[in-house]
Structures are given as structure tokens and as C-alpha cells.
C-alpha positions in Angstrom: 3.5 16.9 -3.6 1.9 14.6 -5.8 0.8 11.7 -4.0 -0.9 8.2 -5.2 -2.2 5.2 -3.1 -1.4 1.7 -4.1 -4.8 -0.1 -2.1 -5.0 -4.0 -2.1 -4.8 -6.8 0.4 -1.4 -7.9 -0.5 -2.1 -11.5 1.0 0.9 -12.2 -0.1 3.0 -9.4 -1.2 4.2 -10.4 -4.8 7.3 -9.5 -6.9 4.6 -8.0 -9.1 3.2 -5.8 -6.0 7.1 -4.5 -5.8 7.7 -3.8 -9.0 4.3 -1.6 -9.5 5.0 0.0 -5.8 8.8 0.9 -6.9 7.9 1.9 -10.8 5.4 4.4 -9.3 7.9 5.8 -6.8 9.8 7.4 -9.6 6.8 8.8 -11.0 5.4 10.4 -7.5 6.7 12.2 -4.6 4.8 9.7 -2.8 3.3 6.4 -2.6 1.3 4.8 0.1 0.9 1.2 -0.2 -2.4 0.5 1.7 -2.8 -2.9 3.0 -6.6 -3.4 3.7 -7.8 -6.2 6.4 -10.6 -8.1 4.0 -11.3 -10.6 6.6 -14.1 -11.8 3.9 -11.1 -13.0 1.8 -9.6 -15.4 5.0 -6.0 -14.0 4.9 -3.4 -15.8 5.4 -1.7 -13.1 7.5 -2.8 -10.2 9.6 -2.7 -6.8 8.6 0.2 -6.5 10.7 2.3 -9.0 9.8 1.8 -8.0 6.0 2.6 -4.6 6.6 5.7 -5.3 8.4 7.2 -7.9 5.8 6.0 -5.7 3.1 7.9 -2.5 5.0 10.6 -4.9 5.3 11.2 -5.1 1.6 10.8 -1.4 0.6 12.8 -0.1 3.6 15.4 1.4 1.0 13.2 3.5 -0.6 11.7 6.4 1.3 9.0 7.3 -1.2 7.2 4.4 0.0 4.9 4.8 2.8 3.3 1.5 4.0 0.2 1.4 5.9 -3.0 -1.0 7.2 -6.2 -0.1 6.8 -9.5 -1.6 8.6 -13.2 0.0 8.7 -12.2 2.1 6.2 -13.1 3.2 2.1 -10.5 3.0 0.1 -11.6 6.7 -1.0 -10.9 8.0 2.6 -7.2 6.7 2.6 -6.7 8.8 -0.4 -8.4 11.9 1.0 -7.0 11.5 4.4 -3.3 11.4 2.3 -4.4 14.2 -0.3 -3.9 11.3 -3.0 -4.0 12.7 -6.5 -3.5 8.9 -8.1 -5.0 5.2 -7.4 -2.7 2.2 -8.2 -4.4 -0.8 -10.0 
């Protein structure tokens, strides 16, 4: 299974972010959109709020998984999920 991760703060999520993750879903078996906590950026929304909104937006695409992560490095998220690519 080819898995890619798309890390970011996504605060707020944009049409451009959604376009990238949906295009990636055509290239990979699974795309994990990882929402970082990033308190240093003074986020508008909590990680849970952001991931909830994003999940609602992409719920029709079974290839996209939305996860929030805090106190972890992006490389750990990739390794734990067997990702072979990171999207930017």
C-alpha cells in the first residue's frame, strides 16, 4: 500500500489544501492529512476543531484519513503510518 502524509497546521483549511489532498488521493492508496498542534502560531481553532471540520469536508473520500498530532515530529507520523511520501 502506497501511503503519503500531508502535514500542516491547516488553520484554517483552504480550498488549495483540499485540492492538494484530493489530487494526492488519485496517486496514492492512502493519504493521511496530519494536523499539527503548533501552539506557537496562535491558532484560531484547536486541533480537534480543525480535524473535525476537515473530516467533514473529505468524508466522501475513503482514501483520505484525517489525524491530529501533538508533541510528535512529522517524521514519526510518517514512520508510524508507513508513509513513502510527504506532500507540500
